[in-house]
C-alpha positions as CSV (number, residue, x, y, z in Angstrom):
1,M,-46.4,86.2,-39.2
2,P,-48.8,83.4,-38.4
3,T,-46.8,81.5,-40.8
4,E,-43.4,82.1,-39.4
5,K,-45.0,81.3,-35.9
6,S,-46.1,78.0,-37.4
7,N,-43.0,77.3,-39.0
8,D,-41.0,77.7,-35.7
9,L,-43.6,75.5,-33.9
10,V,-43.0,72.8,-36.7
11,K,-39.4,73.1,-36.3
12,L,-39.5,72.7,-32.7
13,I,-41.8,70.0,-32.6
14,L,-39.4,68.1,-35.2
15,N,-36.5,69.0,-33.1
16,L,-37.7,67.3,-30.0
17,L,-38.9,64.3,-31.8
18,I,-35.4,64.1,-33.3
19,I,-33.6,64.3,-29.9
20,G,-36.2,62.0,-28.3
21,L,-35.4,59.5,-31.1
22,F,-31.7,59.9,-30.8
23,I,-32.1,59.3,-26.7
24,I,-34.3,56.2,-27.2
25,I,-32.0,54.5,-30.0
26,T,-28.9,55.5,-27.7
27,Y,-30.3,54.0,-24.6
28,R,-31.2,50.7,-26.6
29,V,-27.6,50.6,-27.6
30,V,-26.0,51.2,-24.3
31,Q,-28.8,49.3,-22.4
32,P,-26.7,46.0,-22.2
33,F,-23.7,47.5,-20.7
34,L,-25.8,49.7,-18.2
35,F,-25.6,47.2,-15.3
36,G,-21.8,46.6,-15.6
37,F,-21.2,50.2,-16.0
38,F,-22.9,50.8,-12.8
39,W,-21.5,47.8,-11.4
40,A,-18.0,49.2,-12.2
41,V,-18.8,52.6,-10.9
42,M,-19.6,51.2,-7.5
43,V,-16.3,48.9,-7.4
44,V,-14.2,51.7,-8.3
45,I,-15.5,54.4,-6.1
46,T,-15.2,51.7,-3.0
47,T,-11.6,50.6,-3.8
48,W,-10.2,53.6,-5.4
49,P,-7.8,54.3,-1.7
50,M,-6.7,50.6,-2.3
51,M,-5.7,51.4,-5.8
52,I,-3.9,54.9,-4.7
53,R,-1.8,53.3,-2.1
54,L,-0.9,50.4,-4.4
55,Q,0.2,52.9,-7.1
56,H,2.5,54.4,-4.3
57,K,4.0,51.0,-3.6
58,L,4.3,50.3,-7.5
59,F,6.6,53.2,-7.9
60,D,3.7,55.6,-8.8
61,K,3.1,53.6,-12.1
62,R,-0.6,53.9,-12.8
63,I,-0.8,51.3,-15.3
64,S,0.7,48.7,-13.1
65,A,-1.6,49.5,-10.5
66,V,-4.5,49.2,-12.9
67,L,-3.3,45.8,-14.0
68,V,-3.1,44.4,-10.8
69,M,-6.6,45.5,-9.4
70,T,-7.9,44.2,-12.6
71,I,-6.3,40.8,-11.7
72,I,-7.3,41.2,-8.4
73,L,-11.2,41.5,-9.7
74,S,-10.9,39.0,-11.8
75,L,-9.7,36.5,-9.5
76,F,-12.6,37.7,-7.1
77,F,-15.0,36.2,-9.4
78,I,-12.7,33.3,-10.9
79,I,-12.0,31.7,-7.3
80,P,-15.8,31.0,-6.5
81,F,-16.0,28.9,-9.7
82,M,-12.9,27.3,-9.0
83,L,-14.5,26.3,-5.7
84,V,-17.7,25.3,-7.0
85,I,-15.7,22.9,-9.6
86,M,-13.2,21.4,-7.1
87,S,-16.3,21.1,-4.4
88,I,-18.4,19.0,-7.1
89,A,-15.0,16.8,-8.2
90,K,-14.2,16.1,-4.4
91,N,-17.9,15.0,-3.8
92,S,-18.6,13.4,-7.3
93,G,-18.3,9.7,-5.5
94,F,-21.1,10.9,-3.1
95,I,-23.1,11.8,-5.6
96,I,-22.9,8.8,-7.7
97,D,-23.2,6.7,-4.6
98,L,-26.4,8.7,-3.6
99,A,-27.8,8.3,-7.2
100,K,-27.2,4.5,-7.6
101,N,-28.7,3.9,-4.2
102,F,-31.4,6.6,-4.0
103,S,-34.6,4.0,-4.0
104,Q,-32.8,2.0,-1.2
105,Q,-32.3,5.4,1.1
106,K,-34.4,5.2,4.1
107,I,-35.7,7.9,6.6
108,P,-34.0,8.2,9.9
109,S,-36.0,7.9,13.0
110,L,-34.5,10.6,14.7
111,P,-35.1,9.6,18.3
112,W,-33.6,12.7,19.7
113,L,-36.7,14.5,18.7
114,E,-38.3,13.5,21.8
115,N,-35.7,15.3,24.2
116,I,-36.8,18.8,22.7
117,P,-38.8,20.7,25.3
118,L,-42.5,21.0,25.0
119,I,-42.9,20.2,21.3
120,G,-40.4,17.3,21.2
121,S,-43.2,14.4,21.7
122,E,-45.3,16.0,19.0
123,L,-42.6,16.2,16.6
124,Y,-41.5,12.7,17.4
125,L,-45.0,11.4,16.6
126,K,-45.5,13.4,13.2
127,W,-41.8,12.1,12.0
128,E,-43.0,8.5,12.7
129,D,-46.2,8.9,10.7
130,L,-44.0,10.4,8.0
131,I,-41.7,7.4,8.1
132,N,-44.6,4.9,8.4
133,N,-46.1,6.6,5.0
134,D,-42.8,6.2,3.2
135,G,-43.0,9.7,2.7
136,S,-45.9,9.5,0.4
137,E,-47.9,12.4,2.1
138,L,-44.9,14.9,2.2
139,V,-44.5,14.0,-1.4
140,K,-48.2,14.9,-2.1
141,E,-47.7,18.0,-0.5
142,I,-45.0,19.4,-2.1
143,Q,-45.7,18.1,-5.6
144,P,-47.5,21.1,-6.9
145,Y,-44.7,23.2,-6.1
146,L,-42.1,21.2,-7.9
147,G,-42.7,22.5,-11.4
148,T,-42.2,26.0,-10.1
149,V,-38.8,25.1,-8.5
150,V,-37.8,23.6,-11.8
151,S,-38.8,26.4,-14.1
152,W,-37.3,29.0,-11.5
153,T,-33.8,26.6,-11.3
154,V,-33.7,26.5,-15.3
155,D,-34.3,30.4,-15.6
156,Q,-31.4,30.9,-13.1
157,L,-29.2,28.5,-15.3
158,T,-30.0,30.5,-18.3
159,N,-29.1,33.7,-16.4
160,I,-25.6,32.6,-15.7
161,S,-24.4,33.7,-19.2
162,V,-25.7,37.2,-18.9
163,F,-24.0,37.4,-15.2
164,V,-20.7,36.2,-16.6
165,F,-21.1,38.9,-19.4
166,H,-22.1,41.6,-16.6
167,C,-18.7,40.6,-15.2
168,G,-16.8,41.1,-18.1
169,V,-18.2,44.6,-18.7
170,M,-17.7,45.4,-15.1
171,I,-14.0,44.2,-15.5
172,V,-13.4,46.5,-18.4
173,F,-15.1,49.3,-17.3
174,S,-13.1,49.4,-14.0
175,A,-10.0,49.1,-15.5
176,L,-11.0,52.1,-17.8
177,L,-12.1,54.1,-14.8
178,F,-9.0,53.0,-12.7
179,L,-6.9,54.4,-15.6
180,K,-8.7,57.7,-16.0
181,G,-10.2,58.3,-12.4
182,E,-9.3,61.7,-12.2
183,E,-10.5,62.9,-15.2
184,V,-13.8,61.4,-14.8
185,K,-14.1,62.8,-11.5
186,K,-13.3,66.3,-12.7
187,H,-16.0,65.9,-15.5
188,V,-18.5,64.9,-13.0
189,Y,-18.2,67.6,-10.8
190,H,-18.3,70.1,-13.5
191,L,-21.5,68.6,-14.6
192,A,-22.9,68.5,-11.3
193,H,-21.9,72.2,-10.7
194,K,-23.4,73.2,-14.0
195,L,-26.6,71.5,-13.0
196,S,-26.7,73.0,-9.2
197,K,-23.8,75.7,-8.1
198,Q,-25.0,75.5,-5.0
199,H,-25.4,71.5,-4.1
200,G,-23.9,70.0,-7.1
201,E,-20.4,69.3,-5.7
202,N,-21.6,68.5,-2.3
203,T,-24.4,66.1,-3.9
204,I,-21.6,64.1,-5.6
205,T,-19.5,63.9,-2.7
206,L,-22.2,62.8,-0.5
207,A,-23.3,60.3,-3.3
208,G,-19.6,58.7,-3.3
209,Q,-19.5,58.2,0.4
210,S,-22.8,56.7,0.4
211,I,-21.6,54.1,-2.0
212,R,-18.6,53.5,-0.2
213,A,-20.0,53.0,3.0
214,V,-23.0,50.4,2.0
215,A,-20.2,48.5,-0.3
216,L,-18.1,48.3,2.6
217,G,-20.7,47.5,4.9
218,V,-22.1,44.8,2.5
219,V,-19.2,43.2,1.4
220,V,-16.7,43.3,4.2
221,T,-19.8,41.9,6.7
222,A,-20.3,39.0,3.6
223,V,-16.8,38.3,3.5
224,T,-16.3,38.1,7.2
225,L,-19.3,35.9,7.8
226,T,-18.8,33.7,5.0
227,I,-15.4,32.9,6.3
228,I,-16.6,32.0,9.7
229,G,-19.3,30.0,8.1
230,G,-17.2,28.3,5.5
231,L,-14.7,27.1,8.1
232,S,-17.5,25.8,10.2
233,L,-18.6,23.8,7.3
234,F,-15.2,22.3,6.4
235,L,-14.9,21.3,9.9
236,T,-17.9,19.7,10.4
237,N,-17.4,17.6,7.1
238,I,-20.5,18.8,5.1
239,P,-21.0,17.7,1.7
240,F,-19.9,20.4,-0.9
241,P,-18.5,22.9,1.6
242,G,-17.0,24.9,-1.4
243,L,-20.3,25.2,-3.3
244,I,-22.4,25.9,0.2
245,T,-19.9,28.6,1.2
246,L,-20.3,30.4,-2.0
247,L,-24.2,30.3,-1.7
248,L,-23.5,31.6,1.8
249,F,-21.6,34.5,0.5
250,I,-24.3,35.5,-2.5
251,C,-27.0,35.3,0.5
252,C,-25.0,37.5,2.8
253,V,-24.3,39.8,-0.4
254,A,-28.1,39.8,-1.2
255,Q,-29.2,40.7,2.3
256,I,-30.8,37.7,2.8
257,G,-28.5,36.7,5.6
258,P,-26.5,33.4,6.8
259,V,-29.6,32.0,8.4
260,L,-31.2,30.1,5.7
261,V,-28.1,28.3,4.4
262,M,-26.5,27.6,7.8
263,A,-29.9,26.3,9.2
264,C,-30.3,24.0,6.4
265,C,-26.8,22.6,7.0
266,T,-27.5,22.3,10.7
267,L,-30.5,20.1,9.7
268,W,-28.5,17.9,7.4
269,Q,-26.0,17.0,10.4
270,F,-29.0,16.3,12.7
271,W,-30.7,14.4,9.9
272,D,-27.5,12.7,9.2
273,G,-27.2,11.7,13.0
274,N,-24.2,13.8,13.5
275,I,-25.6,15.7,16.6
276,V,-22.3,17.2,17.9
277,A,-21.7,18.8,14.4
278,G,-25.5,19.9,14.5
279,I,-24.9,21.3,17.7
280,I,-21.8,23.4,16.5
281,L,-23.3,24.7,13.4
282,A,-26.5,25.9,15.5
283,I,-24.2,27.6,17.4
284,V,-22.4,29.4,14.6
285,T,-25.7,30.3,12.9
286,L,-26.5,32.4,15.7
287,I,-23.2,34.2,16.1
288,L,-23.4,34.9,12.6
289,T,-26.8,36.0,12.8
290,T,-25.9,38.5,15.4
291,L,-22.5,39.5,13.7
292,D,-24.6,40.3,10.7
293,S,-26.7,42.9,12.0
294,L,-24.2,44.3,14.3
295,M,-21.2,44.6,11.9
296,R,-23.1,46.0,8.7
297,T,-24.9,48.6,10.8
298,Y,-21.7,49.9,12.2
299,L,-19.4,50.0,9.0
300,I,-22.1,51.6,7.2
301,K,-22.6,54.1,9.8
302,K,-18.9,54.8,10.2
303,G,-18.7,55.4,6.5
304,V,-21.5,58.0,6.1
305,D,-23.3,59.8,8.8
306,L,-26.7,59.2,8.1
307,P,-29.7,57.8,10.4
308,F,-29.7,54.0,10.5
309,L,-33.4,53.5,9.5
310,L,-32.7,55.9,6.5
311,I,-29.9,53.4,5.1
312,L,-31.8,50.3,6.3
313,F,-34.6,51.2,4.2
314,G,-32.8,52.0,1.4
315,V,-30.6,48.7,1.4
316,I,-34.2,46.7,1.7
317,G,-36.3,49.0,-0.5
318,G,-33.5,49.2,-3.2
319,L,-33.0,45.4,-3.1
320,L,-36.8,44.7,-3.6
321,G,-37.0,47.6,-6.3
322,F,-33.9,47.3,-8.3
323,G,-32.5,43.7,-7.5
324,A,-28.8,43.3,-6.2
325,M,-27.6,46.9,-7.8
326,G,-30.3,48.5,-5.5
327,L,-28.6,47.4,-2.5
328,F,-26.1,50.8,-3.2
329,I,-28.9,52.7,-5.6
330,G,-31.6,52.7,-2.7
331,P,-29.1,54.2,0.2
332,V,-27.8,56.5,-2.2
333,I,-31.1,57.9,-3.3
334,L,-32.6,58.2,0.0
335,A,-29.1,59.8,1.3
336,L,-29.4,62.4,-1.4
337,S,-33.2,63.0,-0.9
338,Y,-32.5,63.4,2.8
339,N,-30.0,66.0,2.5
340,F,-31.8,68.0,-0.3
341,I,-34.7,68.2,2.2
342,N,-32.4,69.3,4.9
343,A,-30.8,71.8,2.8
344,W,-34.3,73.2,1.9
345,V,-35.7,73.4,5.5
346,D,-32.2,75.6,6.3
347,E,-32.9,77.7,3.4
348,Q,-36.5,78.5,4.3
349,D,-35.2,79.1,7.9
């Protein structure tokens, strides 16, 4: 008897080791595709109603609707790169002239600083000291940080190829999920029912609603702010408007907001002596900042009935903990936890 029990224990340990080994190997194999797959899940859940409407208009041909949606997703990533290339090509002369005459560039005097209430005189004096020192003091102060900035820039340029790979994976998986969406949904609900007969299906439904609400709140808000901000940049003749507009969109999606990009453009206009353009951009910056908070909150709250602070902490905490994908993971996890706790409290009553 002891021998049989020891043999059973050895078999159990070996089985667990083999299963664990398979799990580790499987994870290592699929790890490069996980980010793109989860990204595709977010995209498909958000745009599924659009795909269904498109399918009805295309004589109920699923393959045609999937093809159109795939082209739209591809253009969504190709167009920004085209804007960057066009912006660089359009302003190539400006770059060449700036590089040739960089040593001859002089810091502007900015006499309008004196007109700023309360702090204007002090700002103007400090600015005059900076001009008189030819910016040497400023260079000494920022020099220790230049190495960090350069290394960070190199790292980001290195990650461009990884980002392009994830985009390609996302587009492929999105096409597959669009094509077999009903079957995948059925399997997911079946698995959820197996895990929890009471709350499994409600949990999956809530997760889908949370993903769609956050995606609409983040993306629609970012697109709206980018359109308004981009038009203001083109109208005020800011250099590299296409590149800056793309950067504005990235900041809005990443929940950094439009303030950083728009404030830099505003300061550039004042620096260059374009006071009217600077005032216009300052007003647009104030409008975008207000619209960012109100519009995102309204769209997310409209998509799923959850406390605003829960959604806000989910977006910020997810972004800090998981990066860009955390924008969607954070609110979904907090929403599920919130509903699990409510269900448990109701059962206890």
